[in-house]
N, C-alpha and C positions, 0 to 999 in steps of 0.2 A: 379326602384332602381337597382343599379349595385351590382354585387357580391362583397363581402368584407370579410376580416378577421380583427378582432379587438381584441387586447390583450394589456392591459396596467397594468403591475403587480405592479405599485407603491403603497406602503402602506402609507396612509395618517393619520397622527397623529395630530389632530386639536383641538385647544382650548387654554385656558389660562395656562401659565406656562409649556406648553408641551416641551419647549426647555430644561428644566431641565432633561428630560429623554434621552437626546441624547447619553450619555455614555452607558447607559443601552441598548439602541437600537442597537448601533454599536457593542457592546460586544455580544449581542444576535446573531448576524450574524457571529461571530467568527473572526472579523477583529482585527488586533493588532496595526497597525500604520497608522494614517490618515494624510492627508494634509488638513489643514484648509485654505480655500481660501476666501478672503474678500476684500472689498474696503478700509476700514478705516473709518474715520469720526465718524458717529453716532454709528456704530457697536462697536467701541472702547469706545467712550465717554459714551455711555449708560450703559456700563458694560456687554453687552451681550456676547462679545467675552470672557471676563473673566469667565462668568458663564459657558460657553460651555467648556472652558479649564478645569475648575474645575470638571465638570461632566465627562469629558473624563478621567481625572486623577483618579477620585474616582472609575472608572470602570476598571482601569488598562490599559487604551488605551494610547499608545504613540502618539505624534503628532508633526508635523512641520508646520510652518506658512508661508503663502504667501499672503501678502497684496498688495494694490496698484492698484486693478482693477479699470478701468475707464469706464464711459458710452461708448457705441460703442466699445466693448472690443478689445484690440490690440493683435496682434500675438506675440509681443516681450515678454510680460509677460507669454504667453503660453510656449514659448521656455524656459524661466527661470524656469517655473514650471515643465516642462518635465525633465530638468536637475536635479532639486532639488529632484523630485520624484524618479528618478533612483538612485541618489546618496544615498538617505536616505532609499531606498527600502520600500516606502509606499505601502500599499495594498488597500487603500480606499481613495476616495475624499470626502471632506465635505465642500461645499461652504456655506457661511453664508451671505446672502444678497438677491439681486434681480436677474433679468435676466442676466445682464452683468457678474455678479460673477458666476452664475450657468453655463452660456455658456463657460466661461473661464475654469472652473473646468472640464466640459465635454470634452473640447478640450484637456486638459492635460491628462485626462483619456484615450482618444483615442491615444494620442501621446506617452505616456510612453512605451507601448509595440510595437509601430510601428517602423519599422527599417528606414524608410525614413523621409522626411520632412512632418510633420503632415498636412501642408497646401495643400499638394497634394491631400489629401482626400477632402478638401473643393473645390478644383478646378476640381474635378472629374477625376483626373489622377490616383487615387488609391482608393481601398475600404478597410475599416477596417476589420480585421479578429477577433479581440478581443479588449477589453478595460477594464480598472479598473472599478469597480462599484462606483456609486456616490449616496450619500444621501444629503439631502438639509435641511437647516434651513432657511425658507423663511422670508424676512423682507419687501418685496415690492410686492404688488399684481399688476401684469401687464403682464409680458411676458408669463406666463404659463409654463416656462421652468422646473418647479418642477414636471410636469407631462407629458412633451412632449418628442418626440424623436428627437428634433432639437436643433441645436446650431448655432450661427452666430458669426463670427470673421472677423475683417478687418486687411488687411496687404497691405503695399505699394509694388507693383510689377511693375518693369520697369517704374517707375515714376507715376503709377496710383494707387490710393487707392482702393483696391478691398474689398468689404464687401460681404462675401459669407456665405451661410448656408450649413449645413450638416445634413441630416436626416438619422438616423440609430437607430435600436432597441437597439444598445449598449448605446445610449444616454439616455434611459429612466431611471430615478432615481429609486433606490431601495426603498427609503422612502422619505417622505417630512414632516417635522415638521412645523406646521403652527399655529402660535399664533397671532391673529389679533391685540392684544395689542402692539406688536412690531412695528406696522405701525403708531401708534399715533403720533410719532415725525416727520413723513414725511411732507415736505412742501406741501401746497395745490397744487402748480404747478405739483409736482411729482405725487400726487394722480391723477390729471387730465390727465397727460401723460399716467399713467397706465391704467386708464379707457379707453382712446382712443385706446391704444394698444389691450386691450382685446376685445373691440368692433370690431376692425379691424380683429382680428383673426376669429371672428364669421362671419363677412360679407364676408371675403375671401371664406368661405364655403357656405354662403347663396346664393350668386349670382352664380347660376349654370345652366347648360343646362339640367341636369338630371331631369326627370319627376318621379312622383310617390314617392316622398320623404317627405311626409307630417309629418312623425314622427320627422325627423331631422329639418325640417322647423320650427316646433313648439318648438323644443329644442332651436333653434337659437333665435326665436322671444321671447320666455320666458326669456332666459338669457339676451337678450338685454334690455328688459323692466325692469328687476330686476337691471341690472347695472345702467341704467339711474336713476331709483328711488333712489338707494343707493348712487350714486355719488352726487346727489343734496344734500342729507343729510350729506354726509361725508365732502364735502367742506365747509359746514356751521357749522358743529358740529364735529370737528376732533376726538373727543373721544367718538363718538357714536359707541358702540361695535357692535351692530347688523349690522349697515351699513358697518363697516370695515370687519366684518366676512363674510357678503354676497359678498362683492367685492373680498375678498381673495379667496373664494371658486369659485366664478364666473370666476376669472382669470384662475384657474386651468381647469375648465370645458370648457372654451373657446378654449383651445389649447391642450387638451389631445386627441382630435379628436373624441370625442363622438358626436359632431355636424357635423362631416364630413364624417362619414362612408356611403358607398353606393352611393356616389354622386361625380361628378366631382367638383374639386375645382379650384380657379382662381390663386391668389397670385401675380398678376401683380402689384397691388398697393404697396405691401410690397417691391417688387423689384424696383419700381419707387422711393419709399421713401428711400431705402437703399443708393441710390446715393446722395440724399440730405444730409443725416446724415454723409455720408463718406466725402463729399466735405465741408460741413459747420459745422460739429460736433454738430448739433442740436440734441435734444432728439428725440428718435425714435417715441414716441407717438405724439410729436409736429409735426413732419414731416408727420405722417399719417393723422393728423387733416387737414393739408393743401391738401394732395393728394387724400384722399378717396372721398370727395365730387366732386372734379374735375374729377376723374375717373368715378363716377356715372353719372355726367352731360354729359360726352362725350359718354358713352355707353348706355344711356337711351333708345334709340330707338331699341336696339337689342331685348329687352324683356320688353316692357313697363309695362305689367301686373305684372311681378315680382317686379319691382320697386314700382308699385302702391300697391302691397300686403305688401311690406316692410313698406311703408308709413302708410297704414291702420292699420296694426297689431302692429307695434312698436311705432309709434307716434300718433296713434289714428286719423289720417286724414280721413275725410269722403271719401268713395269710389265713385268716379264719373264714373259710368260705360259708360256713353256716351262720356266722355273725360278722360280716365284713365291717360293720360299723365299729366294732370293738378294735379291729385292726386300724381303722382310720383314726379313731380317737387316740390310740397308742402313738400313731405317727405325729399327731399334734403335740402330744406330751413330750415325745422325743425331740421335736423341733424346739419347743420351749426349753427343754433341758440343755440342748446344745447351745442355744443362744445365751442361756444363763451361764454356762460353763466358760464361754468366751468373754463374759463380762457385760452382756447387753441387758438393758432394762426390759421389763415384761409388762408393766402396768403404767397407768397414768401417774400413780404416786412416784414411781421410779424416775420419771422425767419432770416432776414438779407440775404436772397438769392437774386440773380440777374437774371433777364430774359436773360441777355447777356451770362450767364453761361449754358444755356440750351444745346448748342452743347457739352460742357464738360460732362454734366449729361448723355446725350445720348451715348457718347463714353464710359463712365464708365458702362452704362447699357449693351452695347454690342449688341444692336439690329440693324437690317438692313431691307431692303425691300425684302429680300429673306427668307432663312430658319431660321435665328436667330430672333425669335419673343418672345413676352411676353404674358402670360395669356392663359386662356382656355375658359372662359365665352365668351369673344371676343378675337380673336387672334390679337395682336397688333404688327404692324411693326413700324419701326423708325418714319415714318411720323405721325402715330397715337400717339405714345408716346410724340412726340414733341408737338402735339396739346393739350394733357392732361397737360403737363408741362406749356404750355402757358395759359391755363384756370386758373391754380393755380397761375401763376405769375400775371395775370391781375385782379384777383378777388379783389374787394374793401371791406375790412372788415368793413368799416364804414357803409355799407348798412345793416348790421345785427344788429337787436335791440332785 
């Protein structure tokens, strides 16, 4: 196990009707004027936004509103939010929604006190020195942004759509209000995308070259098993509270890095997928369902026993010690079967992507045969990434039953 420091100061307020406490919670920290960030749609139609506004007003908290966040959040709304926040002198960010909304609010929080272009931080040209604090009212269990130090934003730069992340302790939310009932209205497809995203967050940490990490291995495996069990229930019974509650909490645990301490992490699959969702505007979880099994298939021989362990402990495959590769391959088949069962795509064709666009994806990814590589579990060069994309492009979803 590697040396590590772990600190996640987010306060989690979990359960039915907890969103009604938001004004009291914000007031308790001494903030006076917040920016409400949201997408629109169900947050407005359900009356949730109105309830939050009422709670803030009752606690004497002023607020301004910024709606219109889209999936795969764009930089243009971040710029609008930065301008609004400065003009209105807000001192706190309050996103109401899922990962895209939270990531947008985090970006605005970074940008308001930053003197330059906030996207320079995402491109690695600058580092933040401070940021506004953020609290969250979570409505979609998926990205884990309510407890993570990361945010992802996309912007067109020089004719290319760049989808880039920023990891900083400034991004860790002060609190997260989490009411599983708020997720009841989500479409089944959105539930499945969220499930895939949280599983991918765990698997990016699970496939590691670090030895002696049995504690976090078991954290990862236990969370994955719970997610799989709860997902099957949630897609069949959308108002099963325990299934929704377990998924909501699992999404947080999957990405607050409790599963990743003391171990090398990979993240190549996320970066491979970011180019898909940037180019085709598909859901992030859907793209991950296409890319992760392909990445596993390509890298299988690097550490067959780790893939076999995954198959055995997560999907209950019998361990074939004389031929662990067969166990590992069965695990990949079982993963694809599970994703198929909850309604996820498994190939380029399923998300409307074209194999002919692989050169574009590789150019967006920015890898070459030299120093610009992806991943840590296996270091991937451009030719490797191309082969993984081609596995995903050629996979026939009709072979999964």
